[in-house]
C-alpha positions, -999 to 999 in steps of 0.1 A, spaced: -917 27 -622 -911 36 -586 -891 68 -580 -857 63 -565 -854 74 -529 -824 91 -514 -810 120 -495 -800 152 -513 -765 164 -504 -758 201 -509 -723 215 -506 -719 250 -492 -687 268 -502 -677 299 -483 -658 324 -503 -635 344 -480 -617 374 -493 -581 373 -484 -554 399 -484 -516 398 -482 -499 416 -454 -465 431 -461 -446 443 -430 -412 457 -427 -392 454 -395 -363 478 -389 -330 463 -378 -304 479 -356 -272 460 -363 -239 462 -345 -214 488 -357 -240 509 -375 -239 539 -353 -213 563 -338 -218 581 -305 -218 615 -323 -247 603 -345 -266 595 -313 -259 629 -298 -236 615 -271 -205 633 -259 -171 617 -254 -176 619 -217 -210 602 -219 -194 572 -238 -169 568 -210 -197 570 -184 -215 542 -203 -184 521 -204 -178 527 -166 -215 517 -159 -212 485 -179 -181 477 -160 -199 484 -128 -226 459 -137 -201 433 -146 -179 437 -115 -209 440 -92 -223 407 -103 -190 389 -103 -186 399 -66 -222 391 -59 -216 356 -73 -186 352 -49 -207 364 -19 -234 340 -28 -209 312 -28 -199 323 7 -235 322 18 -237 359 24 -265 361 -1 -295 338 1 -324 329 -21 -322 331 -59 -295 350 -78 -300 355 -116 -270 373 -130 -270 396 -160 -234 391 -172 -232 395 -209 -263 416 -213 -249 450 -200 -253 467 -233 -290 462 -231 -295 479 -198 -270 507 -204 -281 514 -239 -318 515 -229 -311 538 -199 -291 561 -221 -320 563 -246 -347 575 -221 -353 603 -197 -343 588 -163 -366 601 -136 -394 609 -161 -397 576 -179 -405 543 -162 -389 509 -163 -402 475 -152 -385 442 -156 -383 406 -144 -360 390 -119 -328 396 -138 -328 432 -126 -294 442 -112 -281 456 -144 -312 477 -150 -309 492 -115 -273 501 -119 -278 515 -154 -305 538 -141 -280 552 -115 -289 533 -84 -259 530 -61 -239 498 -57 -243 502 -20 -281 501 -19 -281 472 -45 -256 451 -26 -273 457 7 -305 445 -9 -289 413 -20 -278 408 16 -313 414 29 -302 445 49 -322 475 59 -302 499 38 -311 480 6 -332 496 -21 -362 476 -10 -353 478 27 -339 443 27 -373 427 20 -370 422 -18 -337 406 -23 -322 399 -57 -355 397 -77 -372 428 -63 -351 459 -68 -371 491 -66 -365 529 -68 -392 555 -67 -366 582 -76 -354 564 -107 -389 551 -115 -378 514 -115 -409 495 -106 -392 461 -101 -378 434 -102 -406 407 -104 -403 370 -99 -435 357 -116 -426 351 -153 -444 376 -175 -468 389 -148 -452 423 -145 -457 432 -182 -494 441 -177 -483 462 -148 -461 480 -173 -492 486 -193 -508 502 -162 -478 524 -157 -479 535 -193 -516 542 -189 -508 564 -159 -483 583 -180 -510 589 -207 -537 598 -181 -514 623 -164 -501 636 -197 -466 639 -182 -447 630 -214 -433 598 -199 -430 563 -214 -427 529 -199 -402 502 -209 -414 467 -200 -385 442 -202 -390 405 -202 -371 374 -214 -376 352 -243 -390 325 -220 -419 348 -210 -430 354 -246 -456 326 -245 -473 339 -214 -509 349 -222 -509 380 -200 -482 396 -222 -503 392 -253 -533 406 -235 -512 436 -225 -500 441 -261 -535 440 -274 -546 466 -248 -516 488 -255 -525 488 -292 -561 496 -285 -554 524 -260 -524 538 -278 -502 536 -247 -467 550 -244 -453 516 -239 -423 497 -253 -424 459 -250 -387 448 -248 -378 412 -252 -343 405 -239 -337 374 -261 -307 357 -245 -314 326 -265 -324 303 -236 -355 302 -214 -338 286 -184 -323 257 -204 -344 255 -235 -333 272 -267 -359 295 -283 -362 275 -315 -372 244 -294 -398 263 -275 -417 285 -300 -433 278 -333 -423 313 -343 -389 322 -327 -386 355 -346 -404 374 -320 -407 407 -340 -434 390 -361 -456 388 -330 -462 425 -333 -482 420 -365 -511 405 -347 -515 436 -326 -508 462 -353 -478 477 -336 -443 483 -351 -414 461 -342 -376 461 -346 -348 437 -340 -317 449 -322 -281 436 -317 -280 437 -280 -242 432 -279 -237 467 -292 -246 495 -267 -250 521 -294 -275 500 -314 -296 495 -283 -295 532 -275 -305 542 -310 -334 517 -310 -347 529 -277 -344 565 -287 -365 559 -318 -391 537 -301 -394 561 -271 -401 589 -296 -429 568 -311 -442 561 -276 -444 598 -268 -467 602 -298 -490 574 -285 -475 546 -305 -466 514 -286 -441 491 -301 -420 459 -297 -382 456 -295 -366 422 -297 -331 427 -284 -308 397 -293 -283 393 -265 -266 365 -246 -259 356 -210 -225 341 -202 -236 324 -170 -265 301 -163 -302 309 -157 -293 312 -120 -262 305 -101 -274 269 -95 -276 262 -132 -250 236 -145 -255 249 -181 -254 214 -197 -277 226 -225 -250 245 -245 -215 237 -256 -182 253 -245 -176 262 -282 -208 281 -284 -201 300 -252 -165 308 -262 -177 321 -296 -202 344 -280 -176 358 -257 -159 372 -287 -190 395 -290 -186 407 -254 -203 441 -253 -178 456 -228 -149 446 -250 -167 459 -281 -172 493 -264 -136 494 -252 -123 488 -287 -145 516 -300 -132 540 -273 -96 531 -282 -101 533 -320 -117 567 -317 -91 580 -292 -117 588 -265 -93 574 -239 -62 553 -238 -56 519 -221 -42 535 -189 -73 557 -185 -96 527 -190 -76 506 -165 -80 534 -140 -117 534 -146 -118 496 -139 -98 501 -107 -123 527 -96 -152 504 -103 -136 475 -84 -131 498 -54 -168 509 -56 -179 473 -56 -155 464 -27 -170 493 -7 -205 481 -15 -197 447 1 -184 464 32 -215 486 33 -238 456 30 -218 437 57 -221 467 81 -258 474 74 -282 459 100 -310 434 91 -345 449 93 -361 448 127 -387 421 132 -412 448 141 -410 461 105 -424 428 90 -458 443 82 -445 477 71 -452 486 34 -478 459 31 -510 474 44 -520 510 40 -540 510 73 -518 517 103 -537 493 126 -535 463 102 -572 452 106 -566 421 84 -543 406 111 -570 405 138 
């Protein structure tokens, strides 16, 4: 009998050992901290309130000036997110630590102590602006305050933040870098590369996502398979926390804790849940959200929340707070006058601060 012919089929089964990962993320919820627990004096709380008001009034006036065509280019307002900038600035060592952010940068500049005059003049494109009138709204800068921008390319500044953190480590100066970016930038590959390198090199760097729920006009749950951004830290073996960004004390406490980790060589991720009350930019019609949603979020206004805290704890009365607001409004009014009276940069300065060589050989 003839032997049957055929092909032999062999199945190869790979046995992969798997392990479960259990990770705990710390949360910083609203109303969980008092100013005394954070080591803040009564006067400091009033300063924080005044600074948040300054950011709000400054941007309201900037919006008006944009409508009058006094300000050109793009204008991305920070209204609603003031607790993030003020809380973060309060939780670090200004002048020692560094901060880098995206194009929604007015609040960070004012929170670090930059003057309304130099910021408004920059919006006007005037020579007395913080970037000599050449940066505009998206490119605020201060060597003194260690604000390294203001950057217009989505996510591209975060690796620069990694470089700044590396410089802090190389110099052993005790400083940390805060790299802010929006939820819309989370998917940018350069950010993930920076997170990987920060983990490998143990950089004093805090990745801070200002999650205001919308990347331009797209809600986070429609743009990301994993919209809980704290979980992204697992892949890079760094700790992460989620923060209520409508409470300035929660933000301050989170940044204090994560800055302490950074000084010990532990990079980390903060997802700060906040909300912007205006559009992505001033030209945004905001048709992607309902009036009911917006009105509901305004009940969480961080400035109103802090004002209520101040009154409840008898740190100041309504008359004193009204006087603070009047002072802020006058400061902003004066900043507009300052910007109006400041000259435009001279045309001869067009190549200044671009090339290091004085003879500009690349122009020949």
